[in-house]
C-alpha positions as CSV (number, residue, x, y, z in Angstrom):
1,X,0.1,-0.1,-0.1
2,X,1.2,3.5,-0.9
3,X,0.3,7.2,-0.7
4,X,-0.3,9.4,-3.6
5,X,-0.6,13.3,-3.5
6,X,-2.9,15.5,-5.6
7,X,-1.3,19.1,-5.2
8,X,-1.8,22.4,-6.6
9,X,1.7,23.5,-6.2
10,X,5.2,22.1,-6.8
11,X,6.6,22.7,-3.2
12,X,4.1,20.4,-1.8
13,X,4.8,17.8,-4.3
14,X,8.6,18.1,-4.0
15,X,8.4,17.9,-0.2
16,X,6.3,14.7,-0.4
17,X,8.5,13.2,-3.0
18,X,11.4,13.5,-0.5
19,X,9.3,11.3,1.8
20,X,8.8,8.8,-0.9
21,X,5.2,9.9,-1.9
22,X,4.5,10.2,-5.6
23,X,2.0,12.6,-6.9
24,X,0.7,15.0,-9.5
25,X,0.0,18.7,-10.0
26,X,-3.3,19.9,-11.0
27,X,-4.4,23.5,-11.9
28,X,-8.2,23.5,-11.8
29,X,-11.2,21.5,-10.7
30,X,-11.5,19.5,-13.8
31,X,-7.8,18.3,-13.6
32,X,-8.5,17.5,-10.0
33,X,-11.5,15.3,-10.7
34,X,-9.5,13.4,-13.5
35,X,-6.4,12.8,-11.0
36,X,-8.8,11.4,-8.4
37,X,-10.3,9.0,-11.1
38,X,-6.9,7.9,-12.0
39,X,-5.8,7.4,-8.6
40,X,-8.7,5.4,-7.8
41,X,-7.9,3.0,-10.6
42,X,-4.6,2.1,-8.9
43,X,-5.4,-0.5,-6.3
44,X,-2.0,0.0,-4.5
45,X,-3.0,3.4,-3.4
46,X,-4.2,3.3,0.3
47,X,-3.7,7.0,1.2
48,X,-5.0,9.7,-1.2
49,X,-3.4,13.0,0.1
50,X,-4.8,16.4,-1.1
51,X,-3.6,19.9,-0.5
52,X,-6.6,22.1,0.9
53,X,-6.9,24.0,-2.4
54,X,-7.3,20.7,-4.5
55,X,-9.6,19.3,-1.9
56,X,-11.9,22.4,-2.3
57,X,-11.9,22.0,-5.9
58,X,-13.4,18.5,-5.7
59,X,-15.1,18.9,-2.4
60,X,-18.0,16.8,-3.4
61,X,-15.9,13.9,-4.5
62,X,-13.5,14.2,-1.5
63,X,-16.6,14.1,0.9
64,X,-18.1,11.1,-0.9
65,X,-14.8,9.1,-0.7
66,X,-14.6,10.1,3.0
67,X,-18.0,8.9,3.9
68,X,-17.6,5.7,1.8
69,X,-15.3,4.4,4.5
70,X,-13.2,2.2,2.2
71,X,-9.7,2.7,0.9
72,X,-8.0,5.0,0.0
73,X,-7.9,6.9,3.2
74,X,-8.6,10.6,2.5
75,X,-6.0,13.2,4.1
76,X,-6.0,17.0,3.5
77,X,-2.7,18.8,4.1
78,X,-2.0,22.6,4.3
79,X,0.3,23.9,1.6
80,X,3.4,26.2,2.2
81,X,0.9,29.3,2.9
82,X,-0.2,27.6,5.9
83,X,-3.6,26.0,7.1
84,X,-6.8,27.6,5.6
85,X,-9.3,25.7,7.7
86,X,-10.6,27.0,10.9
87,X,-8.8,26.0,14.3
88,X,-11.7,23.6,15.2
89,X,-12.1,22.1,11.9
90,X,-11.9,18.4,13.3
91,X,-14.5,19.2,16.0
92,X,-16.9,20.7,13.4
93,X,-16.3,17.7,11.1
94,X,-17.3,15.1,14.0
95,X,-20.1,17.4,14.8
96,X,-21.4,17.2,11.2
97,X,-20.7,13.6,10.7
98,X,-21.9,12.2,13.9
99,X,-24.2,14.8,15.4
100,X,-22.1,14.8,18.6
101,X,-20.8,17.9,20.1
102,X,-17.0,17.5,21.5
103,X,-15.9,19.9,24.1
């Protein structure tokens, strides 16, 4: 099982390649969607990593894959400009997914 990165910038891709993670660069929502489809065809990919921007470009696909509960595991990472999500994004995600408020 291996990981694969779908990124909107070269810096993230180079950094992940240094860690042994292959990937691709996309420039818009259409390219992101096509990259997801190609990655899903590879049964060796167990972790699909997105930069926050690419995840936002394909938010419906990413949400569907997350909720499906099957491989690949979906992970969003910040890019070199830092995290764009709110500080409590994980708490709000759990609240939305499970209807449970964590304090």
